[in-house]
Backbone bond lengths (Angstrom), bond angles and torsions (degrees), N, CA, C in turn:
res aa  C-N    CA-C-N  psi(-1)  N-CA   C-N-CA  omega(-1)  CA-C   N-CA-C  phi
1 X - - - 1.435 - - 1.494 109.00 -
2 X 1.314 118.22 131.24 1.467 119.77 -179.11 1.518 110.71 -68.79
3 X 1.342 114.69 158.94 1.455 121.01 176.86 1.523 107.36 -76.26
4 X 1.365 115.44 143.24 1.487 117.71 177.84 1.494 109.24 -70.25
5 X 1.343 114.97 147.98 1.469 119.40 -179.68 1.528 111.03 -58.34
6 X 1.311 117.76 -41.13 1.485 119.44 -177.31 1.519 114.25 -70.53
7 X 1.320 115.97 -13.12 1.500 120.21 178.15 1.528 113.32 -88.80
8 X 1.298 118.12 -11.59 1.483 121.95 179.82 1.514 109.00 -76.77
9 X 1.357 115.89 126.20 1.461 120.61 -177.53 1.527 111.37 -135.23
10 X 1.377 116.48 145.93 1.468 120.27 176.03 1.529 110.30 -58.77
11 X 1.334 113.57 144.07 1.471 120.17 177.75 1.495 114.09 87.80
12 X 1.304 117.11 -8.72 1.478 120.82 -179.44 1.551 109.28 -99.07
13 X 1.304 115.60 158.02 1.467 122.40 179.53 1.514 110.65 -114.71
14 X 1.338 113.73 152.01 1.494 119.45 -174.13 1.524 108.99 -139.21
15 X 1.295 114.59 144.18 1.499 124.32 176.83 1.522 108.73 -90.12
16 X 1.316 114.42 136.19 1.464 120.21 177.42 1.522 108.56 -99.68
17 X 1.322 115.73 173.28 1.465 119.74 177.19 1.500 111.93 -73.53
18 X 1.333 117.39 -17.44 1.464 123.17 178.20 1.539 110.97 -97.54
19 X 1.321 116.96 -157.21 1.474 120.83 -175.63 1.532 113.68 -81.39
20 X 1.341 119.97 -11.16 1.418 123.59 -174.53 1.530 113.73 -88.36
21 X 1.328 114.77 153.04 1.450 121.66 167.24 1.511 108.20 -120.49
22 X 1.302 117.11 148.37 1.501 121.09 -176.65 1.509 110.23 -118.02
23 X 1.332 116.05 145.27 1.468 122.56 171.96 1.554 106.03 -115.18
24 X 1.331 116.53 125.59 1.462 119.97 179.13 1.523 108.53 -82.24
25 X 1.346 114.98 124.91 1.452 121.14 -179.79 1.501 110.20 -89.51
26 X 1.354 117.52 -44.76 1.437 121.38 178.08 1.529 111.53 -159.27
27 X 1.345 114.89 164.27 1.460 119.76 174.38 1.542 105.54 -134.80
28 X 1.310 115.79 120.55 1.474 122.65 -177.24 1.509 109.77 -131.27
29 X 1.344 117.17 115.89 1.449 121.97 176.98 1.532 113.27 49.03
30 X 1.329 115.13 45.42 1.476 119.76 176.16 1.495 115.47 81.75
31 X 1.352 118.33 5.58 1.460 122.10 177.12 1.516 108.77 -109.04
32 X 1.330 117.21 124.01 1.462 122.36 178.31 1.502 109.44 -93.79
33 X 1.314 116.81 129.02 1.463 121.16 170.98 1.496 106.82 -105.98
34 X 1.348 115.89 125.88 1.455 119.83 -176.76 1.529 111.91 -141.95
35 X 1.315 115.40 167.20 1.460 124.12 177.77 1.499 108.07 -128.35
36 X 1.286 115.65 145.78 1.470 119.29 170.49 1.525 106.59 -80.72
37 X 1.332 116.83 159.28 1.441 118.75 179.82 1.508 113.09 -69.08
38 X 1.337 117.61 -16.49 1.461 120.06 -176.07 1.523 114.03 -102.86
39 X 1.303 117.84 0.89 1.485 121.33 -175.45 1.511 111.40 -141.58
40 X 1.348 117.27 140.86 1.459 119.34 177.13 1.554 112.78 -84.02
41 X 1.301 117.95 -2.73 1.473 121.55 179.23 1.515 110.22 -69.37
42 X 1.323 115.16 142.69 1.478 120.37 176.57 1.521 109.04 -100.72
43 X 1.322 114.60 142.75 1.484 121.49 -177.85 1.502 108.50 -125.61
44 X 1.310 117.20 136.50 1.472 123.11 177.34 1.510 109.39 -106.73
45 X 1.352 116.28 138.24 1.447 121.70 178.80 1.535 107.54 -157.40
46 X 1.333 114.77 154.70 1.433 119.33 176.44 1.520 112.49 -63.12
47 X 1.348 116.40 149.74 1.469 119.34 -174.60 1.530 111.48 -64.77
48 X 1.316 117.51 -34.59 1.435 119.17 -180.00 1.561 111.33 -66.12
49 X 1.324 117.21 -43.63 1.443 121.02 177.48 1.542 109.56 -63.35
50 X 1.321 118.07 -43.97 1.481 120.61 177.64 1.523 110.48 -58.95
51 X 1.329 117.14 -47.11 1.472 120.93 -179.08 1.516 111.16 -60.92
52 X 1.317 117.82 -36.55 1.475 121.78 177.67 1.513 111.86 -66.83
53 X 1.343 117.91 -27.90 1.470 122.56 -173.50 1.528 113.23 -85.63
54 X 1.340 117.08 -21.36 1.443 119.52 -177.90 1.531 110.32 -113.07
55 X 1.377 114.92 155.37 1.463 116.16 -176.08 1.532 113.40 -126.32
56 X 1.339 118.34 -12.28 1.461 117.31 175.30 1.523 110.21 -162.25
57 X 1.345 115.69 156.39 1.440 119.69 176.30 1.553 108.70 -83.17
58 X 1.322 116.38 143.41 1.454 121.38 178.74 1.529 107.50 -131.33
59 X 1.326 115.45 162.91 1.488 120.38 176.82 1.544 108.96 -68.84
60 X 1.332 115.18 134.92 1.464 118.32 176.24 1.520 111.30 -74.24
61 X 1.323 116.27 152.71 1.503 118.24 176.69 1.524 110.33 -68.94
62 X 1.290 116.84 150.28 1.447 121.70 -179.56 1.503 111.42 -77.73
């Protein structure tokens, strides 16, 4: 089950259906900026699309 849009928060990490995990950097006017755990690049996507791609919150790496 996807994560609800209103539950997505900056600074939290989320598990995807694939091998990647995402860390949300910021949310501005419905645009989520996030990073994968394996890359320093930042990616922007709409909050609905992000919510559809992740299915649960996970602990972020230290």
